[in-house]
C-alpha positions in Angstrom: 106.8 155.0 61.2 104.6 158.0 62.1 104.7 156.9 65.7 108.4 157.7 65.9 107.9 161.3 64.7 107.8 164.1 67.2 104.3 165.7 67.2 104.3 169.1 65.7 103.1 171.9 68.0 99.8 173.3 66.8 99.8 176.8 65.3 97.2 179.5 64.8 96.8 178.1 61.2 95.7 174.8 62.7 93.2 176.6 64.9 91.9 178.7 62.0 91.3 175.5 60.0 89.5 173.7 62.8 87.4 176.7 63.8 86.5 177.7 60.3 87.8 181.2 60.5 90.8 183.2 59.2 94.2 183.3 60.7 93.8 187.0 61.5 90.6 186.3 63.4 92.3 183.6 65.5 95.1 186.1 66.3 92.8 188.8 67.4 90.7 186.4 69.5 93.7 185.0 71.3 95.1 188.5 71.9 91.6 189.5 73.2 91.5 192.3 70.6 88.3 193.9 69.1 86.5 192.9 65.9 85.6 189.4 67.0 82.2 188.4 68.2 81.8 186.5 71.4 80.7 183.2 69.8 83.7 183.2 67.5 86.0 184.1 70.4 84.6 181.2 72.4 84.9 178.7 69.5 88.6 179.7 68.9 89.4 179.3 72.6 87.8 175.9 72.7 89.7 174.7 69.6 93.0 176.1 70.9 92.5 174.2 74.2 91.6 171.0 72.5 94.6 171.1 70.2 96.9 172.0 73.1 97.9 175.3 71.6 100.5 177.3 73.7 101.0 181.0 73.0 104.4 182.1 71.8 104.9 184.8 74.4 107.9 186.3 72.6 106.1 186.5 69.2 103.0 187.9 70.9 105.2 190.5 72.6 106.8 191.6 69.3 103.3 192.2 67.8 102.3 194.2 70.7 105.7 195.9 71.0 105.9 194.5 74.6 107.6 191.3 75.8 107.4 191.8 79.5 110.9 190.5 79.9 114.0 191.9 81.5 117.4 190.8 80.3 119.9 190.0 83.0 123.7 189.4 82.5 125.2 187.5 85.5 129.0 187.2 85.3 129.4 184.1 87.6 126.4 182.2 88.7 128.5 179.8 90.7 129.5 182.8 93.0 127.0 182.8 95.9 126.7 186.6 95.7 125.7 186.6 92.0 123.4 183.6 92.5 121.5 185.4 95.3 121.3 188.6 93.3 119.8 186.8 90.3 117.2 185.2 92.5 116.3 188.6 94.0 116.0 190.1 90.5 113.7 187.3 89.3 111.5 187.5 92.4 110.9 191.2 92.0 110.4 190.9 88.3 107.7 188.3 88.9 106.0 190.6 91.5 105.7 193.2 88.8 104.5 190.8 86.1 107.7 190.4 84.2 110.0 187.4 83.3 113.8 187.4 83.5 115.8 186.2 80.6 119.3 185.6 81.9 122.7 184.8 80.4 125.2 183.6 82.9 128.9 182.7 83.1 130.6 180.3 85.5 133.8 182.3 86.3 135.4 182.1 82.9 133.2 184.6 81.2 135.6 186.6 79.0 134.9 190.3 78.3 134.2 189.6 74.6 131.6 187.0 75.7 129.9 189.5 78.1 129.7 192.1 75.3 128.1 189.6 73.0 125.7 188.4 75.7 124.4 192.0 76.1 123.7 192.2 72.3 122.0 188.8 72.4 119.7 189.9 75.2 118.8 193.0 73.3 118.0 190.9 70.2 115.3 189.2 72.3 113.5 192.5 72.6 113.9 192.7 76.3 112.3 195.9 77.9 115.3 196.5 80.1 118.8 195.3 81.0 120.3 194.6 84.4 124.1 194.0 84.3 125.6 192.1 87.2 129.3 192.0 86.5 132.4 193.2 88.2 134.4 193.2 85.0 132.4 194.9 82.3 133.3 198.6 82.1 130.8 201.3 81.9 131.9 202.1 78.3 130.8 198.6 77.2 127.4 199.1 78.7 126.4 202.7 78.0 125.8 202.1 74.2 122.7 200.1 75.3 121.2 202.8 77.5 119.5 204.7 74.7 117.9 201.5 73.4 116.4 200.2 76.7 116.6 201.2 80.4 119.8 199.7 81.7 121.0 199.4 85.3 124.2 198.0 86.8 123.4 196.0 90.0 125.9 194.9 92.7 128.8 197.2 92.1 129.6 200.9 92.5 129.0 202.5 89.1 128.7 206.3 89.0 128.6 206.9 85.2 126.1 209.7 84.7 124.5 207.8 81.8 124.2 204.5 83.6 121.9 203.8 86.6 123.2 201.6 89.4 122.3 200.0 92.7 125.0 198.8 95.0 126.3 198.2 98.5 128.1 201.2 99.9 131.7 199.8 99.7 133.3 202.8 101.4 131.0 202.6 104.4 131.4 198.8 104.5 135.2 199.2 104.5 134.9 201.8 107.2 132.8 199.4 109.4 135.3 196.6 109.0 138.3 198.9 109.6 136.7 200.3 112.7 136.0 196.8 114.0 139.6 195.8 113.7 141.1 198.9 115.1 138.6 198.8 117.9 139.9 195.4 118.8 143.4 196.9 119.0 144.9 195.8 115.6 147.6 198.1 114.3 149.3 195.9 111.7 146.6 195.1 109.2 147.0 193.7 105.7 144.6 194.2 102.8 144.4 191.7 99.9 143.9 193.9 96.9 142.3 192.4 93.7 143.7 194.3 90.6 141.3 196.5 88.6 141.8 194.3 85.5 140.2 191.3 87.3 137.3 193.0 89.1 136.2 196.6 89.2 134.1 195.8 92.3 136.7 194.1 94.4 139.4 196.6 93.4 137.3 199.5 94.6 136.4 197.5 97.7 140.1 197.0 98.5 141.1 200.6 97.9 138.3 201.7 100.2 139.7 199.3 102.9 143.1 200.9 102.5 141.7 204.4 102.7 139.7 203.6 105.8 142.5 202.0 107.6 144.8 205.0 107.0 142.0 207.3 108.2 141.8 205.2 111.4 145.5 205.3 112.1 147.2 202.1 111.0 149.2 202.1 107.7 148.0 199.0 105.9 150.2 196.3 104.4 148.9 196.0 100.8 149.3 192.8 98.9 148.1 192.7 95.3 146.6 189.4 94.2 146.8 188.0 90.7 144.7 185.8 88.5 146.0 182.5 89.8 143.8 180.4 92.1 146.6 180.0 94.7 147.2 183.8 95.0 145.4 184.1 98.3 147.3 181.3 100.0 150.6 182.5 98.6 149.9 186.1 99.8 149.0 184.9 103.3 152.1 182.6 103.5 154.2 185.6 102.6 152.6 187.8 105.3 152.9 185.2 108.0 156.5 184.3 107.2 157.8 187.7 108.4 159.4 188.2 111.8 156.9 188.3 114.7 157.6 192.0 115.3 156.7 192.8 111.7 154.0 190.3 111.0 150.4 191.4 110.6 147.7 190.5 113.2 144.7 190.9 110.9 144.0 190.4 107.2 141.1 192.1 105.3 140.0 189.8 102.5 138.0 191.0 99.4 135.3 188.3 99.8 134.1 185.5 102.2 135.5 183.0 99.7 138.9 184.6 100.0 138.6 184.6 103.8 138.1 180.8 103.8 141.2 180.4 101.6 143.2 182.6 104.0 141.9 180.6 107.0 143.1 177.3 105.4 146.5 178.8 104.9 146.8 180.1 108.5 145.8 176.7 109.9 148.3 174.9 107.5 151.0 177.0 109.2 150.0 175.7 112.6 148.4 179.0 113.6 144.9 179.8 114.6 142.1 182.1 113.7 141.6 184.4 115.5 144.1 183.5 118.2 147.1 184.4 116.0 145.6 186.3 113.1 142.1 187.8 112.6 140.4 187.7 109.2 137.5 189.7 107.7 135.5 189.0 104.6 132.9 190.7 102.5 129.4 189.7 101.1 127.7 187.8 103.9 125.5 185.6 101.8 124.6 181.9 102.2 126.0 179.4 102.4 129.1 181.1 103.8 126.9 183.3 106.1 126.1 180.4 108.3 126.7 180.8 112.1 128.5 177.4 111.9 131.4 179.2 110.2 130.9 182.4 112.1 132.8 184.6 109.6 133.4 188.3 110.4 132.1 190.0 107.3 130.1 192.8 105.8 126.7 191.6 104.7 125.5 193.2 101.5 121.8 194.0 101.2 121.3 191.7 98.2 117.5 191.4 98.3 117.2 195.1 98.3 119.7 195.6 95.6 117.8 193.2 93.4 114.4 194.8 94.2 115.6 198.4 93.6 117.4 197.4 90.3 114.3 196.0 88.8 112.2 199.0 89.9 114.7 201.4 88.3 114.6 199.5 85.0 110.8 199.3 84.9 110.1 202.8 86.1 112.3 204.6 83.6 110.6 204.7 80.3 113.4 206.4 78.5 116.9 207.3 79.9 117.7 211.0 80.0 121.2 212.2 79.4 123.2 212.7 82.5 120.5 212.0 85.1 121.0 208.3 85.8 120.2 207.4 89.4 122.8 205.8 91.7 121.4 204.1 94.7 123.9 203.4 97.4 122.7 200.9 100.1 124.3 200.3 103.5 125.6 196.9 104.4 125.7 195.3 107.9 128.8 194.4 109.9 128.6 190.8 111.1 131.1 190.4 114.0 131.8 186.7 114.0 134.4 184.3 115.4 137.2 185.1 112.9 138.3 188.3 114.7 139.5 189.0 118.2 142.0 191.3 119.9 145.6 190.8 118.6 147.9 188.4 120.4 150.2 189.9 123.1 153.2 189.4 120.9 151.5 191.2 117.9 
């Protein structure tokens, strides 16, 4: 009967019994604290190894008031951008001797779930928070700032109480707009994601609109909705217009949206970029492959992750109104999805 039972993990009480010392002596010995002679320390270590004792890092951290963990909220880990950003955060944290405790969604993360996730991370006594979400408003995050250093990574966030590291969306939009107008496009559409669905992509879209206007063309703005078929429907509508009025280029809010737009163009018997040029945004694997050759704005994801972790760890206590905002420049990738407009465009 006993063979079917799961073996109980050894505790410091078991070590104390085997080593013939008190529990407090075992605790001090394992934590390498004073008040324990070398022979006792060695005996405790030998018993712990023989019993297969594994330190409870979280409990140890609570005693020392340090857990060496950073809490990370990732809105949608299935999105390549967020997946790469989480990897960059974990890599930098490890370089600095910290672990990452992450809570992630898969695209259906509701606002209430994200708020609860932040409270859950804080309950684990993390020493800092990194929020990677295009939906959670600053007002939902700032209450945590006075408890632990908190940074938003991957989206423009200029709240004076909340640190942030992000790609310069305005500059990225300007690079893409200049690329299209430089090719000769004068009838350009922008697929705009509503603010209620994504703070990041909404600001990205408005930046595209502003930069196109500054360059000359008046953009055709198409607001998307929450339905999965919103990009194909929007592109169908744009391409159904008379040739004299139809757009010759479409600026998409992401590389994933670009692929959906490309499928729609091809379904209508048209070609990219022969009939219509398409641009995306993000520039991360797997969609960054030269096999696809997307014209996009590559975000500096490794640097965003590195700088976000450094901001969290280097700020012992947030000070009212002085939160740093690090704006990093992205890189235009001129691929095969853009070309000069057709002669009839």
